[in-house]
Every structure is written in C-alpha cells, then in structure tokens.
C-alpha positions as CSV (number, residue, x, y, z in Angstrom):
1,M,32.7,-11.5,-30.5
2,S,32.3,-11.4,-26.5
3,A,29.4,-13.3,-24.9
4,S,28.0,-9.9,-23.6
5,M,28.2,-8.5,-27.2
6,A,25.8,-11.5,-28.4
7,K,23.6,-11.3,-25.9
8,I,23.1,-7.3,-27.2
9,N,23.2,-8.1,-30.5
10,L,20.6,-11.2,-30.5
11,R,17.9,-8.4,-28.5
12,K,18.0,-5.3,-30.8
13,P,16.3,-4.8,-34.0
14,V,19.6,-4.6,-36.1
15,Q,18.0,-1.8,-38.6
16,L,16.1,0.6,-35.6
17,W,18.8,0.1,-32.8
18,N,20.6,4.0,-33.7
19,T,17.3,5.8,-35.4
20,V,16.7,9.1,-34.5
21,L,12.6,9.8,-34.3
22,F,11.6,13.2,-34.5
23,F,7.6,14.1,-33.1
24,P,5.3,15.3,-33.4
25,D,4.9,13.5,-36.6
26,P,2.8,15.5,-38.8
27,N,1.9,11.9,-40.9
28,P,1.8,8.8,-38.7
29,E,0.4,6.5,-41.2
30,A,3.0,6.9,-44.0
31,E,5.7,4.5,-44.5
32,G,9.0,5.3,-43.3
33,S,7.3,8.0,-40.9
34,P,8.7,8.2,-37.5
35,T,5.4,6.8,-35.9
36,Q,6.1,3.6,-38.2
37,H,9.4,3.1,-37.5
38,L,8.6,3.2,-33.2
39,I,5.9,1.0,-34.2
40,Q,8.1,-1.6,-36.0
41,Y,11.0,-1.0,-33.1
42,F,8.3,-2.2,-30.6
43,R,7.0,-5.3,-33.1
44,E,10.4,-6.4,-32.7
45,A,11.1,-6.1,-29.1
46,K,12.2,-9.3,-27.9
47,V,12.6,-8.6,-23.7
48,R,11.2,-5.2,-22.9
49,I,9.7,-1.8,-23.7
50,Q,10.7,0.9,-22.0
51,I,9.1,4.4,-23.1
52,C,8.3,8.0,-22.0
53,M,5.7,9.6,-23.6
54,Y,3.5,12.7,-22.8
55,L,0.5,11.2,-24.7
56,A,-0.7,7.9,-25.9
57,S,-3.9,8.7,-28.0
58,Y,-2.4,6.7,-31.5
59,Q,-4.3,3.9,-31.2
60,P,-1.9,1.4,-33.4
61,L,1.0,2.4,-31.3
62,T,-0.9,1.8,-28.1
63,D,-2.1,-1.7,-29.6
64,I,1.4,-2.9,-30.0
65,I,2.3,-2.0,-26.6
66,A,-0.8,-3.9,-25.6
67,E,0.1,-6.8,-28.0
68,K,3.7,-7.3,-26.3
69,Y,2.6,-6.8,-22.8
70,A,0.2,-9.8,-23.7
71,D,3.2,-11.4,-25.3
72,G,4.9,-11.5,-21.8
73,L,7.4,-8.6,-22.5
74,L,8.2,-6.2,-19.7
75,V,6.3,-2.9,-20.6
76,Q,7.3,0.3,-18.8
77,V,5.5,3.2,-19.9
78,I,6.4,6.7,-18.1
79,T,3.9,9.7,-18.2
80,D,2.8,12.4,-16.3
81,Y,-0.3,12.4,-13.7
82,D,-2.7,14.4,-16.0
83,T,-1.7,12.5,-18.5
84,Y,-2.4,9.2,-17.1
85,T,-6.0,10.6,-15.8
86,A,-7.1,12.1,-19.0
87,H,-10.3,11.2,-20.6
88,N,-9.1,11.3,-23.8
89,N,-6.0,9.8,-23.6
90,W,-6.6,6.1,-25.4
91,G,-3.2,4.3,-23.9
92,P,-3.7,4.5,-20.4
93,K,-7.4,3.5,-20.5
94,Q,-6.2,0.3,-22.9
95,W,-3.5,-0.6,-20.9
96,K,-5.5,-0.6,-17.3
97,R,-8.2,-3.1,-18.6
98,I,-5.4,-5.6,-20.0
99,G,-3.0,-5.6,-16.8
100,K,-1.3,-4.1,-13.9
101,L,-1.0,-0.4,-14.6
102,T,1.1,1.0,-11.9
103,Q,0.6,4.8,-10.7
104,L,3.7,5.8,-9.0
C-alpha cells in the first residue's frame, strides 16, 4: 500500500465511506436510519467535516457538528442565506454561539 493510500485509510471511517444516504429521513431516531449513519460518520471524523445542507434543525446532528468543531476539526457547512438567517433553524444559531461562523 502506498503512503498516500495509508493516509486516506487512516482518515476515512471504514464502514461508512461508501454509504449512500437518502433524505428526508422519516424516522431519524431509528437505529440504522440515514440520520444515525450521518451522525456516526461525523462522530468518526478525524480531520474535517464538510457538508452542504438545506436545513439544520435536528439537534443531535447539529450537536455532533458543534462537538467536532470544539475538538479542533475544521468544520465547513454550506447553506443558503434564508436558511442561515431563519429563526427556527437550530444549527446556525448554535454554531454562531460556539465559534466563528462566516457568511459568504
């Protein structure tokens, strides 16, 4: 195995690397649901989290993203302006409180 492949294997979550997840998730709390897979993927992240999402209102998902940011990972979330400023969108509100949230 080459050195570059060894680096990639060190960083990727083995069981989730090639998993296809479909949303919306009708039962995000269920074991094995797409949402639980995504949370587990984030939980196993070692370097960075990059995600593009329309709505960030599921608190366990926003919590793991915030936790990983607090652990020192590079976290990048892309969303649209209306979602970013929505009063009922839990994620951006939480992330604004804990760290630098850049609006582009």
